[in-house]
N, CA, C and O atoms as a printed pandas DataFrame, in Angstrom:
     atom_number atom_name residue_name chain_id  residue_number  x_coord  y_coord  z_coord
0              1         N          MET        A               1   46.366   20.042  -37.411
1              2        CA          MET        A               1   44.987   20.281  -37.972
2              3         C          MET        A               1   43.928   19.523  -37.258
3              4         O          MET        A               1   44.188   18.387  -36.862
4              5         N          MET        A               2   42.716   20.066  -37.051
5              6        CA          MET        A               2   41.683   19.372  -36.267
6              7         C          MET        A               2   41.056   18.334  -37.184
7              8         O          MET        A               2   41.037   18.489  -38.405
8              9         N          ASP        A               3   40.559   17.303  -36.590
9             10        CA          ASP        A               3   39.821   16.205  -37.296
10            11         C          ASP        A               3   38.298   16.444  -37.110
11            12         O          ASP        A               3   37.920   17.258  -36.267
12            13         N          PHE        A               4   37.411   15.751  -37.880
13            14        CA          PHE        A               4   36.164   16.019  -37.904
14            15         C          PHE        A               4   35.435   15.644  -36.526
15            16         O          PHE        A               4   34.522   16.338  -36.079
16            17         N          ASP        A               5   35.840   14.664  -35.986
17            18        CA          ASP        A               5   35.197   14.334  -34.638
18            19         C          ASP        A               5   35.472   15.435  -33.615
19            20         O          ASP        A               5   34.610   15.812  -32.820
20            21         N          SER        A               6   36.738   15.947  -33.670
21            22        CA          SER        A               6   36.959   16.984  -32.674
22            23         C          SER        A               6   36.346   18.189  -32.947
23            24         O          SER        A               6   36.084   18.944  -32.011
24            25         N          LEU        A               7   36.005   18.564  -34.379
25            26        CA          LEU        A               7   35.251   19.637  -34.668
26            27         C          LEU        A               7   33.819   19.495  -34.259
27            28         O          LEU        A               7   33.242   20.479  -33.796
28            29         N          LYS        A               8   33.204   18.363  -34.389
29            30        CA          LYS        A               8   31.965   18.207  -33.712
30            31         C          LYS        A               8   31.796   18.453  -32.249
31            32         O          LYS        A               8   30.820   19.054  -31.802
32            33         N          LYS        A               9   32.844   17.938  -31.447
33            34        CA          LYS        A               9   33.008   18.124  -30.006
34            35         C          LYS        A               9   33.023   19.500  -29.793
35            36         O          LYS        A               9   32.195   20.006  -29.036
36            37         N          GLU        A              10   33.981   20.258  -30.449
37            38        CA          GLU        A              10   34.097   21.730  -30.156
38            39         C          GLU        A              10   32.856   22.562  -30.510
39            40         O          GLU        A              10   32.624   23.612  -29.912
40            41         N          ILE        A              11   32.072   22.102  -31.465
41            42        CA          ILE        A              11   30.781   22.772  -31.915
42            43         C          ILE        A              11   29.842   22.577  -30.720
43            44         O          ILE        A              11   29.257   23.566  -30.278
44            45         N          LYS        A              12   29.669   21.454  -30.202
45            46        CA          LYS        A              12   28.878   21.164  -28.990
46            47         C          LYS        A              12   29.195   21.973  -27.819
47            48         O          LYS        A              12   28.312   22.558  -27.191
48            49         N          GLU        A              13   30.523   22.028  -27.484
49            50        CA          GLU        A              13   31.094   22.885  -26.375
50            51         C          GLU        A              13   30.715   24.270  -26.513
51            52         O          GLU        A              13   30.338   24.939  -25.551
52            53         N          LEU        A              14   30.815   24.756  -27.798
53            54        CA          LEU        A              14   30.474   26.171  -28.205
54            55         C          LEU        A              14   29.016   26.404  -27.834
55            56         O          LEU        A              14   28.637   27.299  -27.079
56            57         N          ILE        A              15   28.215   25.489  -28.452
57            58        CA          ILE        A              15   26.809   25.702  -28.335
58            59         C          ILE        A              15   26.429   25.867  -26.845
59            60         O          ILE        A              15   25.730   26.820  -26.500
60            61         N          VAL        A              16   26.905   24.899  -25.904
61            62        CA          VAL        A              16   26.581   24.922  -24.578
62            63         C          VAL        A              16   27.052   26.106  -23.796
63            64         O          VAL        A              16   26.343   26.680  -22.969
64            65         N          SER        A              17   28.347   26.468  -24.109
65            66        CA          SER        A              17   28.919   27.626  -23.406
66            67         C          SER        A              17   28.515   28.894  -23.947
67            68         O          SER        A              17   28.285   29.779  -23.122
68            69         N          SER        A              18   28.387   29.153  -25.129
69            70        CA          SER        A              18   27.812   30.376  -25.652
70            71         C          SER        A              18   26.359   30.821  -25.472
71            72         O          SER        A              18   26.010   31.997  -25.375
72            73         N          LEU        A              19   25.476   29.664  -25.435
73            74        CA          LEU        A              19   24.096   29.882  -25.044
74            75         C          LEU        A              19   23.840   29.681  -23.690
75            76         O          LEU        A              19   22.696   29.847  -23.268
76            77         N          GLU        A              20   24.852   29.306  -22.868
77            78        CA          GLU        A              20   24.645   29.241  -21.379
78            79         C          GLU        A              20   23.630   28.080  -21.082
79            80         O          GLU        A              20   22.775   28.255  -20.214
80            81         N          LEU        A              21   23.700   26.915  -21.770
81            82        CA          LEU        A              21   22.788   25.865  -21.512
82            83         C          LEU        A              21   23.154   25.143  -20.314
83            84         O          LEU        A              21   23.865   24.148  -20.452
84            85         N          GLU        A              22   22.767   25.500  -19.134
85            86        CA          GLU        A              22   23.140   25.066  -17.879
86            87         C          GLU        A              22   22.744   23.586  -17.625
87            88         O          GLU        A              22   23.479   22.877  -16.938
88            89         N          ASP        A              23   21.563   23.095  -18.180
89            90        CA          ASP        A              23   21.121   21.778  -17.980
90            91         C          ASP        A              23   21.524   20.656  -19.017
91            92         O          ASP        A              23   21.026   19.530  -19.004
92            93         N          ILE        A              24   22.495   21.094  -19.931
93            94        CA          ILE        A              24   22.944   20.207  -20.922
94            95         C          ILE        A              24   24.357   20.146  -21.027
95            96         O          ILE        A              24   24.999   21.195  -21.072
96            97         N          LYS        A              25   24.934   19.009  -21.072
97            98        CA          LYS        A              25   26.332   18.824  -21.181
98            99         C          LYS        A              25   26.710   18.548  -22.779
99           100         O          LYS        A              25   25.938   17.913  -23.498
100          101         N          PRO        A              26   27.823   19.022  -23.209
101          102        CA          PRO        A              26   28.138   18.841  -24.643
102          103         C          PRO        A              26   27.974   17.368  -25.154
103          104         O          PRO        A              26   27.496   17.125  -26.262
104          105         N          GLU        A              27   28.386   16.422  -24.305
105          106        CA          GLU        A              27   28.319   15.001  -24.721
106          107         C          GLU        A              27   26.796   14.540  -24.732
107          108         O          GLU        A              27   26.479   13.470  -25.251
108          109         N          GLN        A              28   25.939   15.322  -24.186
109          110        CA          GLN        A              28   24.541   14.847  -24.255
110          111         C          GLN        A              28   23.948   15.087  -25.634
111          112         O          GLN        A              28   22.976   14.419  -25.989
112          113         N          ILE        A              29   24.490   16.018  -26.439
113          114        CA          ILE        A              29   24.016   16.435  -27.741
114          115         C          ILE        A              29   24.211   15.433  -28.801
115          116         O          ILE        A              29   25.375   15.114  -29.045
116          117         N          ASP        A              30   23.316   14.917  -29.430
117          118        CA          ASP        A              30   23.450   13.888  -30.446
118          119         C          ASP        A              30   23.778   14.567  -31.732
119          120         O          ASP        A              30   23.111   15.543  -32.073
120          121         N          ASP        A              31   24.785   14.110  -32.495
121          122        CA          ASP        A              31   25.210   14.776  -33.746
122          123         C          ASP        A              31   24.171   15.025  -34.666
123          124         O          ASP        A              31   24.205   16.074  -35.309
124          125         N          SER        A              32   23.083   14.068  -34.855
125          126        CA          SER        A              32   22.020   14.344  -35.806
126          127         C          SER        A              32   20.691   14.890  -35.189
127          128         O          SER        A              32   19.695   15.099  -35.881
128          129         N          ALA        A              33   20.735   15.083  -33.982
129          130        CA          ALA        A              33   19.489   15.610  -33.290
130          131         C          ALA        A              33   19.201   17.104  -33.716
131          132         O          ALA        A              33   20.085   17.955  -33.803
132          133         N          PRO        A              34   17.988   17.304  -33.948
133          134        CA          PRO        A              34   17.633   18.684  -34.195
134          135         C          PRO        A              34   17.993   19.762  -33.285
135          136         O          PRO        A              34   17.786   19.522  -32.095
136          137         N          LEU        A              35   18.500   20.931  -33.591
137          138        CA          LEU        A              35   18.848   21.887  -32.655
138          139         C          LEU        A              35   17.639   22.868  -32.359
139          140         O          LEU        A              35   17.642   23.575  -31.351
140          141         N          PHE        A              36   16.753   22.878  -33.147
141          142        CA          PHE        A              36   15.575   23.770  -32.990
142          143         C          PHE        A              36   14.216   22.990  -32.777
143          144         O          PHE        A              36   14.141   21.798  -33.074
144          145         N          GLY        A              37   13.199   23.654  -32.282
145          146        CA          GLY        A              37   12.026   22.954  -32.119
146          147         C          GLY        A              37   12.139   21.739  -31.184
147          148         O          GLY        A              37   12.596   21.945  -30.060
148          149         N          SER        A              38   11.809   20.618  -31.494
149          150        CA          SER        A              38   11.759   19.360  -30.518
150          151         C          SER        A              38   13.102   19.054  -30.004
151          152         O          SER        A              38   13.177   18.390  -28.970
152          153         N          GLY        A              39   14.217   19.469  -30.617
153          154        CA          GLY        A              39   15.481   18.935  -30.240
154          155         C          GLY        A              39   15.895   19.805  -29.000
155          156         O          GLY        A              39   15.246   19.728  -27.957
156          157         N          LEU        A              40   17.045   20.681  -29.131
157          158        CA          LEU        A              40   17.469   21.535  -28.094
158          159         C          LEU        A              40   16.536   22.605  -27.695
159          160         O          LEU        A              40   16.520   23.174  -26.604
160          161         N          GLY        A              41   15.739   22.819  -28.730
161          162        CA          GLY        A              41   14.603   23.973  -28.441
162          163         C          GLY        A              41   15.262   25.418  -28.617
163          164         O          GLY        A              41   14.845   26.364  -27.948
164          165         N          LEU        A              42   16.254   25.555  -29.493
165          166        CA          LEU        A              42   16.968   26.741  -29.803
166          167         C          LEU        A              42   15.919   27.630  -30.643
167          168         O          LEU        A              42   14.917   27.123  -31.147
168          169         N          ASP        A              43   16.205   28.876  -30.741
169          170        CA          ASP        A              43   15.309   29.786  -31.511
170          171         C          ASP        A              43   16.283   30.662  -32.439
171          172         O          ASP        A              43   17.508   30.542  -32.406
172          173         N          SER        A              44   15.598   31.555  -33.268
173          174        CA          SER        A              44   16.338   32.281  -34.170
174          175         C          SER        A              44   17.445   33.213  -33.441
175          176         O          SER        A              44   18.549   33.304  -33.980
176          177         N          ILE        A              45   17.217   33.830  -32.370
177          178        CA          ILE        A              45   18.078   34.433  -31.638
178          179         C          ILE        A              45   19.354   33.661  -31.304
179          180         O          ILE        A              45   20.450   34.220  -31.358
180          181         N          ASP        A              46   19.220   32.409  -30.968
181          182        CA          ASP        A              46   20.279   31.533  -30.670
182          183         C          ASP        A              46   21.063   31.330  -31.941
183          184         O          ASP        A              46   22.294   31.300  -31.921
184          185         N          ALA        A              47   20.338   31.186  -33.084
185          186        CA          ALA        A              47   21.069   30.874  -34.262
186          187         C          ALA        A              47   21.925   32.103  -34.578
187          188         O          ALA        A              47   23.042   31.914  -35.060
188          189         N          LEU        A              48   21.504   33.316  -34.353
189          190        CA          LEU        A              48   22.337   34.527  -34.626
190          191         C          LEU        A              48   23.507   34.533  -33.740
191          192         O          LEU        A              48   24.597   34.878  -34.198
192          193         N          GLU        A              49   23.375   34.168  -32.464
193          194        CA          GLU        A              49   24.469   34.103  -31.517
194          195         C          GLU        A              49   25.490   33.062  -31.977
195          196         O          GLU        A              49   26.701   33.278  -31.963
196          197         N          LEU        A              50   24.961   31.985  -32.363
197          198        CA          LEU        A              50   25.980   30.860  -32.715
198          199         C          LEU        A              50   26.634   31.352  -34.059
199          200         O          LEU        A              50   27.845   31.163  -34.171
200          201         N          GLY        A              51   26.013   31.916  -35.013
201          202        CA          GLY        A              51   26.646   32.319  -36.131
202          203         C          GLY        A              51   27.833   33.310  -35.862
203          204         O          GLY        A              51   28.911   33.227  -36.452
204          205         N          ILE        A              52   27.573   34.128  -35.041
205          206        CA          ILE        A              52   28.718   35.002  -34.599
206          207         C          ILE        A              52   29.920   34.300  -33.983
207          208         O          ILE        A              52   31.079   34.545  -34.317
208          209         N          VAL        A              53   29.516   33.291  -32.936
209          210        CA          VAL        A              53   30.521   32.494  -32.319
210          211         C          VAL        A              53   31.340   31.680  -33.347
211          212         O          VAL        A              53   32.568   31.628  -33.270
212          213         N          PHE        A              54   30.622   31.031  -34.330
213          214        CA          PHE        A              54   31.336   30.198  -35.249
214          215         C          PHE        A              54   32.120   31.011  -36.077
215          216         O          PHE        A              54   33.213   30.564  -36.423
216          217         N          LYS        A              55   31.738   32.223  -36.496
217          218        CA          LYS        A              55   32.555   33.162  -37.348
218          219         C          LYS        A              55   33.773   33.536  -36.544
219          220         O          LYS        A              55   34.820   33.601  -37.188
220          221         N          LYS        A              56   33.831   33.804  -35.199
221          222        CA          LYS        A              56   34.953   34.238  -34.591
222          223         C          LYS        A              56   35.862   33.034  -34.289
223          224         O          LYS        A              56   37.086   33.160  -34.267
224          225         N          HIS        A              57   35.264   31.907  -34.065
225          226        CA          HIS        A              57   36.089   30.773  -33.644
226          227         C          HIS        A              57   36.607   30.012  -34.860
227          228         O          HIS        A              57   37.746   29.548  -34.823
228          229         N          PHE        A              58   35.891   29.869  -35.861
229          230        CA          PHE        A              58   36.338   29.075  -37.071
230          231         C          PHE        A              58   36.505   29.878  -38.313
231          232         O          PHE        A              58   36.992   29.301  -39.285
232          233         N          GLY        A              59   36.155   31.185  -38.419
233          234        CA          GLY        A              59   36.380   32.043  -39.484
234          235         C          GLY        A              59   35.336   31.811  -40.550
235          236         O          GLY        A              59   35.556   32.298  -41.659
236          237         N          VAL        A              60   34.201   31.111  -40.346
237          238        CA          VAL        A              60   33.121   30.930  -41.428
238          239         C          VAL        A              60   32.108   31.954  -41.226
239          240         O          VAL        A              60   31.958   32.530  -40.149
240          241         N          THR        A              61   31.358   32.196  -42.353
241          242        CA          THR        A              61   30.433   33.243  -42.237
242          243         C          THR        A              61   29.072   32.533  -42.860
243          244         O          THR        A              61   29.056   31.718  -43.783
244          245         N          PHE        A              62   27.966   33.034  -42.146
245          246        CA          PHE        A              62   26.636   32.577  -42.336
246          247         C          PHE        A              62   26.078   33.764  -42.883
247          248         O          PHE        A              62   26.194   34.785  -42.206
248          249         N          LEU        A              63   25.412   33.837  -44.136
249          250        CA          LEU        A              63   24.825   35.039  -44.608
250          251         C          LEU        A              63   23.397   35.206  -43.981
251          252         O          LEU        A              63   22.581   34.293  -43.854
252          253         N          ALA        A              64   23.235   36.416  -43.637
253          254        CA          ALA        A              64   21.922   36.684  -42.870
254          255         C          ALA        A              64   20.649   36.292  -43.637
255          256         O          ALA        A              64   19.699   35.759  -43.063
256          257         N          GLU        A              65   20.656   36.583  -44.995
257          258        CA          GLU        A              65   19.482   36.351  -45.732
258          259         C          GLU        A              65   19.354   34.949  -46.457
259          260         O          GLU        A              65   18.419   34.651  -47.200
260          261         N          SER        A              66   20.341   34.191  -46.162
261          262        CA          SER        A              66   20.466   32.913  -46.852
262          263         C          SER        A              66   19.533   31.784  -46.424
263          264         O          SER        A              66   19.476   31.402  -45.256
264          265         N          ASP        A              67   18.872   31.313  -47.320
265          266        CA          ASP        A              67   17.981   30.233  -47.000
266          267         C          ASP        A              67   18.760   28.959  -46.621
267          268         O          ASP        A              67   18.194   28.083  -45.968
268          269         N          GLN        A              68   19.882   28.848  -46.961
269          270        CA          GLN        A              68   20.890   27.689  -46.665
270          271         C          GLN        A              68   21.213   27.671  -45.096
271          272         O          GLN        A              68   21.695   26.647  -44.612
272          273         N          ASN        A              69   20.960   28.760  -44.316
273          274        CA          ASN        A              69   21.337   28.704  -42.928
274          275         C          ASN        A              69   20.353   27.720  -42.245
275          276         O          ASN        A              69   20.726   27.036  -41.292
276          277         N          LYS        A              70   19.155   27.657  -42.717
277          278        CA          LYS        A              70   18.165   26.642  -42.073
278          279         C          LYS        A              70   18.812   25.277  -42.208
279          280         O          LYS        A              70   18.833   24.493  -41.258
280          281         N          LYS        A              71   19.326   25.002  -43.359
281          282        CA          LYS        A              71   19.980   23.731  -43.575
282          283         C          LYS        A              71   21.185   23.461  -42.754
283          284         O          LYS        A              71   21.347   22.403  -42.146
284          285         N          TYR        A              72   22.056   24.482  -42.751
285          286        CA          TYR        A              72   23.328   24.475  -41.881
286          287         C          TYR        A              72   23.088   24.231  -40.516
287          288         O          TYR        A              72   23.829   23.446  -39.924
288          289         N          PHE        A              73   22.032   24.864  -39.850
289          290        CA          PHE        A              73   21.697   24.775  -38.526
290          291         C          PHE        A              73   20.754   23.720  -37.941
291          292         O          PHE        A              73   20.230   23.782  -36.829
292          293         N          THR        A              74   20.613   22.753  -38.834
293          294        CA          THR        A              74   19.663   21.623  -38.507
294          295         C          THR        A              74   20.179   20.788  -37.264
295          296         O          THR        A              74   19.440   20.342  -36.387
296          297         N          SER        A              75   21.601   20.637  -37.317
297          298        CA          SER        A              75   22.012   19.661  -36.359
298          299         C          SER        A              75   23.535   20.016  -36.193
299          300         O          SER        A              75   24.063   20.870  -36.905
300          301         N          VAL        A              76   24.191   19.353  -35.261
301          302        CA          VAL        A              76   25.711   19.464  -35.066
302          303         C          VAL        A              76   26.394   19.032  -36.378
303          304         O          VAL        A              76   27.277   19.649  -36.973
304          305         N          GLN        A              77   25.818   17.843  -36.728
305          306        CA          GLN        A              77   26.421   17.289  -37.931
306          307         C          GLN        A              77   26.303   18.217  -39.164
307          308         O          GLN        A              77   27.247   18.315  -39.947
308          309         N          ALA        A              78   25.148   18.898  -39.339
309          310        CA          ALA        A              78   25.168   19.789  -40.486
310          311         C          ALA        A              78   26.111   20.878  -40.345
311          312         O          ALA        A              78   26.819   21.247  -41.281
312          313         N          ILE        A              79   26.137   21.449  -39.081
313          314        CA          ILE        A              79   27.029   22.615  -38.891
314          315         C          ILE        A              79   28.443   22.245  -39.199
315          316         O          ILE        A              79   29.178   22.955  -39.884
316          317         N          ALA        A              80   28.834   20.981  -38.607
317          318        CA          ALA        A              80   30.168   20.529  -38.864
318          319         C          ALA        A              80   30.564   20.263  -40.361
319          320         O          ALA        A              80   31.677   20.546  -40.805
320          321         N          ASP        A              81   29.626   19.732  -41.049
321          322        CA          ASP        A              81   29.842   19.578  -42.488
322          323         C          ASP        A              81   30.046   20.909  -43.153
323          324         O          ASP        A              81   30.888   21.009  -44.046
324          325         N          TYR        A              82   29.311   21.958  -42.765
325          326        CA          TYR        A              82   29.550   23.202  -43.422
326          327         C          TYR        A              82   30.818   23.836  -43.043
327          328         O          TYR        A              82   31.568   24.330  -43.884
328          329         N          ILE        A              83   31.067   23.829  -41.773
329          330        CA          ILE        A              83   32.461   24.329  -41.384
330          331         C          ILE        A              83   33.615   23.548  -41.895
331          332         O          ILE        A              83   34.604   24.170  -42.283
332          333         N          ALA        A              84   33.594   22.189  -41.939
333          334        CA          ALA        A              84   34.587   21.452  -42.526
334          335         C          ALA        A              84   34.876   21.817  -44.017
335          336         O          ALA        A              84   36.004   22.058  -44.448
336          337         N          ARG        A              85   33.727   21.831  -44.754
337          338        CA          ARG        A              85   33.860   22.355  -46.105
338          339         C          ARG        A              85   34.555   23.666  -46.324
339          340         O          ARG        A              85   35.423   23.837  -47.180
340          341         N          GLU        A              86   34.105   24.605  -45.471
341          342        CA          GLU        A              86   34.575   25.912  -45.606
342          343         C          GLU        A              86   36.117   26.158  -45.177
343          344         O          GLU        A              86   36.815   27.071  -45.619
344          345         N          THR        A              87   36.498   25.242  -44.294
345          346        CA          THR        A              87   37.902   25.460  -43.680
346          347         C          THR        A              87   38.779   24.388  -44.018
347          348         O          THR        A              87   39.916   24.362  -43.548
348          349         N          GLY        A              88   38.283   23.335  -44.932
349          350        CA          GLY        A              88   39.208   22.346  -45.418
350          351         C          GLY        A              88   39.524   21.212  -44.392
351          352         O          GLY        A              88   40.385   20.367  -44.634
352          353         N          ILE        A              89   38.823   21.222  -43.279
353          354        CA          ILE        A              89   38.803   20.126  -42.337
354          355         C          ILE        A              89   38.298   18.771  -43.067
355          356         O          ILE        A              89   37.168   18.709  -43.550
356          357         N          PRO        A              90   39.186   17.721  -43.112
357          358        CA          PRO        A              90   38.580   16.503  -43.657
358          359         C          PRO        A              90   37.311   15.903  -42.942
359          360         O          PRO        A              90   37.379   15.769  -41.720
360          361         N          ASP        A              91   36.301   15.577  -43.517
361          362        CA          ASP        A              91   35.222   14.994  -42.866
362          363         C          ASP        A              91   35.364   13.544  -42.586
363          364         O          ASP        A              91   36.159   12.898  -43.268
364          365         N          GLY        A              92   34.713   12.999  -41.703
365          366        CA          GLY        A              92   34.684   11.673  -41.256
366          367         C          GLY        A              92   34.585   10.687  -42.434
367          368         O          GLY        A              92   34.548    9.475  -42.223
């Protein structure tokens, strides 16, 4: 079973590879840094792409109309918390 640190690392790798972020390495992404706006500068289309990637990879679903999605996608830490909760991965 995957541990929480491995989950965060995998999320970062998926963000970089699925969004083709050529100038950013996964290890450069801070766990608590914002993913949108002043952080990585992602947008709503990126969020949709990531939602699909995370569903395929981890089997978790983000509801399209849910206001919770903004909370889940604030940072790698928030995404990892959600995925861990939904999949039973013990958090740090």
